[in-house]
N, C-alpha and C positions, 0 to 999 in steps of 0.2 A: 402580129408580132408585138405591137405596142400593148395590145390588150393582155397578152400573156405576161409581159413584163410588169404590168400594173397589178395583176393578180398576185404574182410572186412577191412583189414589194409589199403589198398589203398583208400577205401571210406572214412575211418576215417581221413587219412592224407589229402585227398582233402578237407574235411570239415574244417580242421584246417587251411589249406592254404588260403581258400577263405573266412574265417570268418573275416580276417583282411588283406587287401592288401596294401603293401607299394611300392611306386615308389620313387626310389633314397633313400630309407631307409630300412635297414634290420630289423628294429624293429617298425612296425606300431602300433600306439596306438588307431586308430579309424578304422572303417570298410574300409575306403579309406584314406590313409595317404600319401600325396604328399609332398615331400621335393624338392621344386622348383616352378617355374612358371607354371601356368595352362592357357589354352585357350579353350573357347567354340566357335566353328565356327558358329553355328546357333542355335537359340532358338525360340520358339513360341512368337509372339508379342501380348502383352495384350493391349486392347484398353481402358480399365478402370482399376483403382486400385481394386475396388470391395473389396473382402475379401482376396486379395493377401497379402503376407508377404514380407518383405525385407530381404535380406541376409547380415549379418555382420560377421566380423571376430574378435576373441579375440586376445590378445597380443601373445598368443602361437600359433596362426594360426587356432584354432578350428573355424568352421563355424556354425553359428546359424541363425535362422530366428527370426524376431522381428515384432510385429504389428506396422504399420506406426504411429498410434496414440501414442503408447508408445515412439517411437523414437522422435516424435514431442515434447512430454512432457519433455523428458530427455534433449533435446537440446535447450529447451526454444524457439521454433520456433513460431513466431506469425502466427495465422491462422484465416481467415475470417470465423466466425461461424454463421453469419446472414446477409442476404441482402434482404431487402423488399422495395417495391415501390408502388405508387399509379398508377394504370393502367387505371383508368376511370376519366380523368381530368374534372374538372368543374361540378361534380355531387354531391360533398359534400358541403352543405351549412353550414357556420360557423357564429356565432353570434358576434357582436361587444359589446361595452359597458363594457369592462373589464371582459367578460365572459371567463372562462377557457374552451377552446375547445380541445378535444383530437385529435391528428393527426391520420388520417386513412391511412392504407396501405392495399391494397387488393391483392397484388401479392408477393409471396415468391420465390425469385430466389435461395437463399442458405438457406437450412433448418438446424438449429443448431443440433449438435451432442447431444444426450440426456444426455450424461455424463457431458457436459459443460453447456448447457442451454436449455430452451424450449421457444417456441413462441406461444402466445395465440392470434389467429386471431380475436377473438370476442372482446377482449379488447385492441388489438394492443400493447401488453406488452411482453417484453422479461424477463424471470426469470432465474437468475444465479443458476446453479447447482454445480459449482466447483470454488473454489477460484482462483483468478488470476487478471491480469491487463487487463482491457477492454477499448479499444479505440472505442469511439462511434462517427461516422460521420453522420451528417444528414443535409438535405437541403429541404426547402419547398418553393413553389411559389404559391402566391395567385392571384386570378383574381377578377374583379369587385370590386377592393379595392379602396375605397374613403376615408378611415380613414387616419389620419395624420401619424400613425405609428403602429407597432405591435411588440410583443416580441415572439420569438420562444424559448421554454424552453425544454431542455433535462432533464428529471426528473429521478433521481435514488433514491434508498432508502436512501443512506447516504448523497447525495449532488445533488443540482439542479443548472444548469447553464442556464442563460437567456441572450439573445442577440437580438438586433434590426437588421434591414436589410436595404435594399435599395428600394426606390420607382422607378419602371420602367415605361416605356411608356405604353399606353393603359390600364391604371388602373391595373397594376400588381405590386406585391411586392414580394421580394425574401429575404430569410435569410439562411445563412449557419452556421453550428456549428460543432465543434470538441471538444470532452471531453475525457480525459484519466484518469482513476483512478482504484484503487484496489476495487474489489467487492467480496462479500462473498456469499455462498449459501443462497438462499432465497431473495437476493436483486433483485430489479426489475428495468427495463429501459423502458421508454416510452417518447413520445413527446407531448407537449401542445403548442397551439398558442393562444395569448391574444392580442386583438386589443383595443386601447384606445378610438377610436371613436365609435359612436353608430350604424353605418351602418353595415349590414351583408355583407358577401363576400363568395367567394368559395375557396376551396382547389384545386388548379390547378394541381400542381405536388408535389410529396413528395418522398424522398428516405432516407433510413437509413441502414447503415452497421455497424457491430460490429466485431472488430478484437480482438482475445483472445491471451494473452501471459501467459503461465504457470509460476508460481513462483517456 
């Protein structure tokens, strides 16, 4: 009987000892409480972030995991949320005569995070899902361009910015645009090109990227 009681007491004591382990501290407050520096000699290497979490420490030394998207938001880190381009140059015919032509993008290199925005490939339109500052950079090159000039317009719900470009050799025309402004959920972003002359022309190249900064 005494032997059985001793074994039971030993098991209970072991359970208490190993429920919280302290290194350099007699009073651990977590499962593992290290009072001092720590070193990890080797860890598996992740090739992509995927669904991984980041490790952070609180002021008292407690270790927590945090979603990278949450960390980006908290630190106000700018993030590229969209990158699109035209991958079939010279196939999109556009009209002159001050006709509003929508800029086409057929390749998505960076797909927006649903919580921040969404991309409609059919209408070449980005829709904002989360308030923030959006920096829109876009560039377009036209070919078979014999008109005197053209305006490239970045169109957003609250504001549109129009700019002319440069006439290049071999009947090409290029325009670059950068626009930065606060957008709200439901606001949209797209590109238009308008030529003053009557001749038609082709969309040769086009790129657009959007960088998002949380407020």
